[in-house]
C-alpha positions as CSV (number, residue, x, y, z in Angstrom):
1,X,136.8,65.3,46.1
2,X,134.8,67.4,43.3
3,X,134.3,70.9,42.3
4,X,130.7,70.6,44.6
5,X,132.3,70.0,47.8
6,X,135.2,72.3,47.8
7,X,133.0,75.0,47.0
8,X,130.6,74.0,49.8
9,X,133.6,73.8,52.3
10,X,134.8,77.5,51.6
11,X,131.2,78.8,51.8
12,X,130.8,76.7,55.2
13,X,134.0,77.8,56.7
14,X,132.6,81.1,57.9
15,X,129.7,79.9,59.1
16,X,131.3,77.1,61.1
17,X,133.8,79.9,62.6
18,X,130.9,82.2,63.4
19,X,128.9,79.3,65.5
20,X,132.0,78.2,67.0
21,X,132.7,81.7,68.1
22,X,129.2,82.4,69.5
23,X,129.3,78.9,71.4
24,X,132.4,80.3,73.2
25,X,130.7,83.2,74.0
26,X,128.0,81.6,75.5
27,X,130.2,79.0,77.1
28,X,132.4,81.6,78.5
29,X,129.3,83.8,79.6
30,X,127.6,80.9,81.5
31,X,131.0,80.0,83.5
32,X,131.3,83.4,84.6
33,X,127.7,83.7,85.8
34,X,127.7,80.5,87.5
35,X,131.0,81.8,89.2
36,X,129.6,85.3,90.3
37,X,126.9,83.6,91.5
38,X,128.9,81.3,93.5
39,X,130.8,83.7,94.8
40,X,128.1,86.1,95.7
41,X,126.6,84.3,98.7
42,X,130.4,83.6,99.9
43,X,131.2,87.5,99.8
44,X,128.1,88.3,101.5
45,X,128.5,85.7,104.2
46,X,132.4,87.0,104.9
47,X,130.9,90.7,105.0
48,X,128.3,89.4,107.6
49,X,130.9,87.6,109.6
50,X,133.5,90.4,109.5
51,X,130.6,93.1,110.5
52,X,129.5,90.6,113.4
53,X,133.1,90.0,114.6
54,X,133.8,93.7,114.8
55,X,130.4,94.6,116.6
56,X,129.9,91.6,119.1
57,X,132.5,92.4,121.9
58,X,131.5,96.3,122.0
59,X,127.7,95.1,122.1
60,X,128.5,92.7,124.8
61,X,130.3,95.0,126.7
62,X,127.7,97.9,126.4
63,X,125.0,95.5,127.5
64,X,126.8,94.5,130.2
65,X,128.8,97.7,131.4
66,X,127.1,100.1,134.0
67,X,128.3,102.8,136.3
68,X,126.2,103.7,139.5
69,X,126.0,107.2,138.7
70,X,124.7,106.7,135.2
71,X,122.4,103.4,135.8
72,X,119.3,104.4,134.3
73,X,120.8,105.8,131.0
74,X,123.4,102.7,131.0
75,X,120.3,100.1,131.4
76,X,118.2,102.1,128.4
77,X,121.2,101.6,126.5
78,X,121.4,97.8,127.0
79,X,118.2,97.8,126.4
80,X,118.2,99.2,123.0
81,X,121.1,96.7,122.2
82,X,118.8,93.4,122.9
83,X,116.5,91.7,120.7
84,X,112.9,90.4,122.1
85,X,112.4,88.0,124.0
86,X,115.7,88.3,125.6
87,X,115.5,91.8,126.7
88,X,111.9,91.0,128.3
89,X,113.6,88.1,130.0
90,X,116.3,90.0,131.7
91,X,114.0,92.9,132.3
92,X,113.9,92.8,136.2
93,X,118.0,93.2,135.8
94,X,117.8,96.2,133.5
95,X,115.0,98.3,135.6
96,X,116.4,97.8,139.1
97,X,118.9,99.8,140.9
98,X,122.8,98.8,141.3
99,X,123.9,96.3,143.5
100,X,124.5,97.5,146.8
101,X,128.3,98.4,147.3
102,X,128.7,98.5,143.7
103,X,130.0,101.6,141.7
104,X,130.8,100.3,138.4
105,X,131.0,97.3,136.3
106,X,132.7,97.4,133.2
107,X,133.5,94.9,130.6
108,X,136.5,95.4,128.4
109,X,136.4,93.4,125.1
110,X,139.9,91.1,124.6
111,X,139.0,89.4,121.4
112,X,135.8,87.8,119.7
113,X,135.4,85.2,117.3
114,X,132.4,84.3,115.0
115,X,131.2,81.0,115.2
116,X,128.5,80.8,113.1
117,X,126.5,83.7,110.7
118,X,124.2,84.2,108.1
119,X,122.4,87.1,107.1
120,X,119.7,87.1,109.6
121,X,121.7,85.8,113.0
122,X,125.1,85.0,114.2
123,X,126.7,83.5,117.4
124,X,129.9,84.7,118.8
125,X,132.6,83.6,121.7
126,X,133.5,87.2,123.5
127,X,136.4,87.1,125.7
128,X,136.1,90.1,128.1
129,X,138.2,91.5,131.2
130,X,135.4,92.6,133.8
131,X,136.3,94.9,136.2
132,X,134.1,95.4,139.2
133,X,134.8,98.5,141.3
134,X,133.0,98.7,144.6
135,X,132.0,101.7,146.3
136,X,134.8,101.1,148.9
137,X,137.9,99.0,148.4
138,X,139.9,97.9,145.2
139,X,138.4,96.8,141.8
140,X,138.2,93.0,141.3
141,X,139.2,92.0,138.0
142,X,138.2,89.0,136.3
143,X,138.6,87.3,132.5
144,X,134.8,86.2,131.5
145,X,134.1,84.5,128.2
146,X,130.6,84.1,126.9
147,X,128.8,82.5,124.0
148,X,126.8,85.5,122.5
149,X,123.6,85.2,120.2
150,X,122.7,87.8,117.9
151,X,119.9,88.8,115.2
152,X,120.3,91.1,112.5
153,X,117.5,93.7,112.5
154,X,117.1,96.8,110.4
155,X,120.4,96.8,109.6
156,X,121.7,96.5,113.0
157,X,123.1,93.5,115.3
158,X,121.1,92.9,118.7
159,X,122.1,90.7,121.2
160,X,119.4,87.8,121.6
161,X,121.1,85.8,124.2
162,X,124.0,84.8,126.1
163,X,125.6,81.9,127.9
164,X,128.8,82.5,130.2
165,X,131.2,80.2,129.5
166,X,133.9,80.9,132.1
């Protein structure tokens, strides 16, 4: 190796190392950015799912529970928890009087599970104990399961449909 080659290698060595360090930093930044971009929607979806799971049972219970003595207020609260067009489709049941012979209907959520969810809508299965108390006689208790659809509007989950499973 001649003198010129040795001199070039000594001078280029810091340049090569600097270029390699810059390349490593750029690669690390790209990898970190990609990981964060991938993780962010997953974390948001998990948070959205947790929020729906925590509220689904209570929303269903509040919509379907009512007491004869507070019937009008209970039905207004139920309307506030429903999205259109579902609220319109059940309007007759929300504006009428309590069924004859019924003192109260109380839904007590036992468990719920999210079936699907995104930032705009979700579906949950809710299992609840339903206690129907007549004006005379003993309360009747059943366990019901419903498939409940929700929409996320203005930061709130609203019931947009329901199908009884059992």
